[in-house]
C-alpha positions in Angstrom: 17.2 -6.9 -11.8 17.9 -3.6 -13.2 20.1 -3.9 -16.3 23.6 -2.1 -16.2 22.8 -0.2 -19.4 19.4 1.4 -17.6 22.0 2.8 -14.9 25.6 2.6 -16.1 26.1 6.5 -15.6 24.8 6.6 -12.3 27.8 6.3 -9.6 27.0 3.7 -6.9 27.8 4.3 -3.2 31.1 3.4 -2.2 31.5 -0.2 -1.6 34.5 -0.2 -0.1 32.4 1.3 3.0 30.3 -1.5 3.1 33.3 -3.9 2.9 35.2 -2.7 6.1 32.1 -1.7 8.2 28.5 -3.4 7.0 26.9 -2.9 10.6 26.2 1.0 10.1 24.7 0.2 7.1 22.7 -2.9 8.3 21.3 -0.7 11.2 20.1 2.0 8.8 18.3 -0.7 6.9 16.7 -2.1 9.9 15.6 1.4 10.9 14.4 1.7 7.6 12.6 -1.8 7.9 14.4 -3.1 5.1 15.8 -6.5 5.7 19.6 -6.1 6.6 20.3 -9.8 4.4 20.5 -7.3 1.4 23.9 -6.0 2.8 25.2 -9.8 3.3 24.0 -10.7 -0.3 25.6 -7.7 -2.0 28.8 -8.4 0.1 28.9 -12.1 -0.9 28.5 -10.9 -4.6 30.9 -8.4 -4.5 33.6 -11.0 -2.9 32.7 -13.1 -5.8 33.3 -10.4 -8.4 36.5 -9.2 -7.1 37.9 -13.0 -7.3 36.4 -13.0 -11.0 38.0 -9.9 -11.8 41.5 -11.2 -10.4 41.1 -14.2 -12.6 40.1 -11.8 -15.7 42.9 -9.5 -15.0 45.5 -12.2 -14.8 44.4 -14.1 -18.2 44.1 -10.6 -19.9 47.6 -9.8 -19.1 48.7 -13.4 -20.3 46.9 -12.9 -23.3 48.4 -9.8 -23.9 52.0 -10.6 -23.3 51.6 -13.4 -25.7 49.7 -11.2 -28.5 52.8 -9.3 -28.3 55.4 -12.3 -28.9 53.6 -13.3 -31.7 55.1 -11.0 -34.6 58.5 -12.4 -33.0 57.7 -16.1 -33.6 57.9 -18.5 -36.4 57.2 -22.4 -37.1 56.3 -24.8 -33.8 56.8 -21.7 -31.5 54.5 -19.6 -33.1 52.0 -22.4 -33.5 52.0 -23.4 -29.7 51.8 -19.7 -28.5 48.9 -19.4 -31.0 47.2 -22.5 -29.3 47.7 -20.9 -26.0 46.4 -17.9 -27.2 43.0 -19.6 -28.2 43.0 -21.1 -24.8 43.0 -18.0 -23.3 40.3 -16.6 -25.5 38.1 -19.2 -24.9 38.6 -19.0 -21.0 38.2 -15.2 -21.3 34.9 -15.4 -23.3 33.4 -17.8 -20.7 34.5 -15.2 -17.5 33.7 -12.2 -19.0 30.0 -12.6 -19.5 29.9 -14.0 -15.9 31.5 -11.1 -14.8 29.2 -8.6 -16.6 26.1 -10.4 -15.1 27.6 -10.5 -11.7 28.1 -6.5 -11.8 24.7 -6.0 -12.9 23.3 -8.0 -10.0 25.5 -5.8 -7.6 24.5 -2.3 -9.3 21.0 -3.7 -9.2 21.2 -4.5 -5.0 23.3 -1.1 -4.7 20.0 0.3 -5.9 17.8 -0.9 -3.6 20.2 0.5 -0.7 17.9 3.5 1.0 19.7 6.6 2.1 20.7 6.0 5.8 18.5 7.8 8.1 19.5 10.8 10.5 20.0 9.9 13.8 16.9 12.2 14.9 14.4 10.2 12.9 12.2 8.4 15.2 12.1 4.6 15.3 8.8 3.2 13.7 7.3 1.1 11.3 4.7 2.8 9.7 2.8 6.5 9.9 1.1 5.2 13.1 4.7 6.0 14.7 5.3 9.2 13.4 6.3 11.9 16.1 4.3 15.1 16.2 7.1 18.0 16.9 4.8 20.9 17.3 1.3 22.2 16.9 -0.2 25.7 15.8 -3.2 27.3 16.0 -6.3 26.1 16.9 -9.4 24.0 15.0 -12.0 26.2 13.6 -15.3 26.4 15.6 -18.7 26.4 13.6 -22.3 27.5 15.1 -23.9 25.2 12.4 -22.8 21.5 11.2 -19.8 21.9 8.7 -20.0 20.0 5.2 -17.1 18.4 4.0 -15.5 19.5 0.7 -17.7 17.2 -1.7 -21.0 18.6 -0.5 -19.4 22.1 -0.6 -18.4 21.5 -4.2 -21.9 20.1 -5.0 -23.9 23.1 -3.8 -21.6 25.7 -5.3 -21.0 23.7 -8.7 -17.2 23.6 -8.1 -16.3 20.1 -9.0 -17.4 17.5 -11.8 -15.7 14.0 -11.4 -18.7 12.1 -13.4 -17.5 13.7 -16.7 -14.0 13.1 -15.6 -14.5 9.7 -15.0 -16.3 8.9 -18.1 -13.5 10.3 -20.0 -10.3 9.7 -18.1 -11.4 7.3 -15.2 -11.7 7.4 -11.5 -10.0 10.1 -9.5 -10.0 12.4 -12.1 -11.7 15.8 -12.3 -12.8 19.1 -13.6 -12.4 22.0 -11.1 -14.7 24.9 -11.7 -15.4 28.4 -10.9 -14.1 30.1 -7.6 -11.5 26.9 -6.6 -9.7 27.5 -10.0 -9.0 31.2 -9.1 -8.1 30.3 -5.4 -5.7 27.9 -7.1 -4.1 30.5 -9.3 -4.1 33.0 -6.4 -2.4 30.6 -4.3 0.4 30.2 -7.0 0.9 33.5 -7.1 1.3 34.1 -3.5 3.6 31.4 -2.9 5.6 32.3 -5.9 5.6 35.9 -4.9 6.8 34.8 -1.3 9.8 32.4 -2.5 11.1 34.7 -5.1 11.5 37.5 -2.6 13.4 34.6 -0.4 16.1 33.8 -3.2 14.4 31.2 -5.4 14.3 31.0 -9.3 11.5 30.1 -11.0 11.3 27.0 -12.9 8.5 25.1 -15.3 10.3 22.1 -15.7 9.5 19.2 -18.1 7.4 16.6 -16.4 7.9 14.0 -18.9 11.3 12.2 -18.3 13.6 9.6 -18.9 14.2 6.5 -16.8 17.4 7.4 -15.6 16.1 10.6 -14.2 13.7 8.2 -12.0 17.0 6.4 -10.7 19.0 9.4 -10.4 16.6 10.9 -7.9 15.8 7.6 -5.9 12.0 7.0 -7.1 13.2 4.0 -8.8 13.2 1.3 -7.9 11.5 1.7 -4.4 8.3 3.6 -6.1 8.5 2.1 -9.9 4.6 1.1 -9.0 3.3 4.8 -8.7 4.6 6.1 -11.6 2.9 6.7 -15.1 4.7 5.2 -17.6 4.2 6.4 -21.3 4.5 4.7 -24.6 7.1 2.2 -23.3 7.9 0.9 -27.0 8.2 4.4 -28.2 8.9 7.3 -26.4 9.5 5.4 -23.1 9.2 8.6 -20.9 7.6 8.6 -17.2 5.3 11.1 -15.9 6.7 12.7 -12.7 5.0 12.6 -9.4 6.7 16.0 -8.2 8.8 18.7 -10.0 11.5 17.2 -7.4 12.6 14.9 -10.4 13.3 17.5 -13.1 14.4 20.1 -10.7 17.4 17.5 -9.6 18.1 16.5 -12.9 18.9 20.1 -14.2 22.4 19.7 -12.5 22.8 15.8 -13.2 26.7 15.3 -14.4 27.4 19.0 -13.5 29.7 20.5 -11.3 28.7 23.5 -9.1 31.2 26.4 -7.6 30.9 26.0 -4.1 30.5 29.8 -3.7 27.2 29.4 -6.0 25.7 27.4 -3.2 22.9 27.3 -2.0 21.2 27.1 -5.2 17.6 27.5 -4.8 14.4 27.1 -7.2 10.7 26.7 -6.9 9.0 24.5 -9.8 5.9 24.4 -10.6 4.3 21.5 -12.2 1.2 19.0 -13.2 2.1 16.1 -10.9 0.6 12.5 -11.9 0.4 9.7 -9.2 -0.9 6.2 -9.3 -2.1 6.4 -5.7 -1.9 2.3 -5.8 -3.5 1.0 -2.6 -5.8 4.1 -1.9 -9.6 3.1 -0.8 -12.4 4.5 1.0 -13.1 8.0 1.8 -9.6 8.7 0.6 -10.9 8.1 -2.8 -13.9 10.5 -2.7 -13.6 14.1 -3.9 -10.0 15.4 -4.4 -8.3 14.4 -1.1 -6.0 11.7 -3.1 -6.3 12.1 -7.2 -4.0 11.0 -9.9 -3.1 14.4 -11.3 -2.7 17.5 -9.3 -0.7 20.9 -9.7 2.2 21.7 -7.4 5.0 24.4 -6.3 8.0 22.6 -5.5 11.2 24.0 -3.5 14.6 22.4 -4.3 17.9 23.3 -3.0 21.5 22.1 -3.9 23.2 22.6 -0.8 26.9 22.5 0.9 27.2 19.4 2.9 28.0 21.6 5.9 24.7 23.5 5.6 22.2 21.1 4.8 20.6 20.5 8.1 20.0 24.1 8.6 18.7 24.2 5.3 16.4 21.4 6.0 15.0 24.1 8.7 14.6 26.6 6.4 12.9 24.9 4.1 10.5 23.7 6.8 10.0 27.3 8.2 8.8 28.6 4.8 6.4 26.1 5.1 5.3 26.6 8.4 4.9 30.7 7.3 2.8 29.7 4.5 0.6 27.4 6.5 0.3 30.3 9.2 -0.7 33.1 6.7 -3.2 30.8 5.2 -4.6 30.3 8.7 -4.6 26.7 9.2 -4.4 24.9 12.3 -1.6 22.2 11.5 1.1 20.1 13.2 4.7 19.5 12.1 5.5 15.5 12.0 8.8 14.0 12.0 8.3 10.9 9.9 9.7 7.7 11.5 12.2 5.3 9.9 9.8 3.2 8.3 7.6 5.7 6.6 10.5 7.7 5.6 11.1 6.2 2.0 14.4 5.4 0.2 16.0 9.0 -1.0 15.5 10.9 2.5 17.7 10.8 5.8 14.8 12.7 7.7 11.4 14.3 6.2 8.9 16.5 8.3 5.2 16.4 7.0 3.1 19.2 7.9 -0.4 18.1 8.2 -3.6 20.5 8.5 -6.8 19.9 10.2 -9.8 18.6 8.2 -12.7 19.6 9.9 -15.1 16.7 8.3 -12.6 14.1 9.1 -11.8 15.5 12.5 -8.2 14.7 11.9 -4.6 16.2 10.6 -3.8 15.2 7.1 -0.7 15.8 5.1 -0.6 18.6 3.1 3.0 19.5 2.9 6.6 17.5 2.9 10.0 18.6 3.5 13.1 16.0 3.0 17.0 16.2 3.5 17.9 13.7 0.8 21.6 14.3 1.9 24.2 13.2 -0.7 21.8 10.3 -2.0 20.4 11.8 -5.1 23.7 13.9 -5.8 25.5 10.5 -5.6 23.4 8.6 -8.3 22.8 11.9 -10.8 26.5 12.6 -10.3 25.9 16.7 -9.2 29.1 17.9 -7.2 30.6 20.8 -6.2 34.3 22.0 -6.2 35.7 22.6 -2.8 38.4 25.3 -1.8 41.2 23.2 -2.5 40.0 22.4 -5.9 38.4 19.1 -5.5 35.3 17.7 -6.5 33.0 16.7 -3.9 29.4 15.5 -3.7 26.8 18.0 -2.4 23.5 17.6 -0.9 19.8 18.0 -2.2 16.7 18.9 -0.4 13.1 19.6 -1.5 10.1 20.5 0.1 6.3 21.4 -0.7 5.4 24.9 -1.0 1.7 24.2 -2.4 0.0 21.2 -3.4 -3.1 22.1 -5.3 -6.0 20.1 -4.6 -5.4 19.6 -0.9 -5.0 22.9 -0.1 -8.2 23.9 -1.9 -9.9 21.0 -0.2 -8.4 22.1 3.2 -9.3 26.0 2.3 -13.2 24.9 1.8 -13.6 23.1 4.6 -12.0 25.3 7.4 -13.4 28.6 6.0 -17.0 27.9 4.9 -19.8 29.6 6.3 -23.5 28.5 7.3 -25.0 29.0 3.7 -22.1 27.1 2.2 -20.4 29.7 0.8 -16.5 30.1 1.7 -14.4 32.9 2.5 -10.9 32.3 1.1 -8.0 33.4 3.4 -7.1 37.2 3.4 -3.5 36.5 2.0 -5.0 35.6 -1.2 -7.0 38.9 -1.8 -4.4 40.6 -3.8 -4.3 38.0 -6.7 -8.3 37.4 -6.5 -10.7 39.1 -9.3 -13.1 41.6 -6.9 
């Protein structure tokens, strides 16, 4: 259970809607492969809590009424009233802790409810049932036996994972020479593109408090993926994406409607435990604990968020196309969607050594899920405060992009020719 103190400022979803019509919420949970019994448990607790609230309110009203009479009373009548007041206080001292505990349990269950998926999200239990929306380009053709990125790195002295493992543990790395220059060129190439499209560049904090992880919906669902730093002292968390600090930049704030959409691109080092990874995915830099990323984030009017989602996706595709990658766009199914997203696209790039597509970017519409939890609103034309929508999309993830460049643009001698779009930012 998650204590109320941890999430006290987070507004819960309107439980009145669940009471009046729980079936849509159950259907949403089912599509995301979460047990609908969660709704039944929540409503049962809510019914019990409302009964306790009524009792506490009635007893409190009686106590307050008697307390007001005390100064006017004397003798036996005063003694009787004081005795009655003591009984009421005793009853309240028993009920109030029960009410708080029940409220904490309800808050805990509410935090486990995922964002309902959009109607266009495919049915499916896991990533094997995601739907390919489109494919762009063609796989590279080689007149030699292509190497995987690990072999290319060994030949060119680009990677030292042994020294990193001795220092930090498995799946850390020292990246050296050309790929380092390619990464900084990628950062400049993507930043300049996004700034021209109206995105504000941000260097955000990457250590955040627990409420930021709850506010963005990464807790409780993804707690096992997040590194916890000095829990007895600083009690901070290393983010797995700049999405977290970018979203929380406007926590508890009201944004004027005329300023929407607010678009940002954040650069950050990202940290992920990658629990459960095994096999070839743990070799080289495909799936590591630390990498750099440029993340797009948009605060958007609810009426415009699906249009905004396609806009972010189009930017990701533009980058993939200009880099020269063979890629596919995938509509993520309900069972693979995760808690915050109402809909998500992945763009997967062809990896020659694996003879398959692998995820390189993602793009999610979180609708009002994060904004409700982080209390981010806008003021509408009537002057009323309304919950806005938030969206995010990967503009560049360093290690996987570098891996894709190495494998797709390698030459027979083991050298690699980087994409032409990076040339303005490369040292000649």
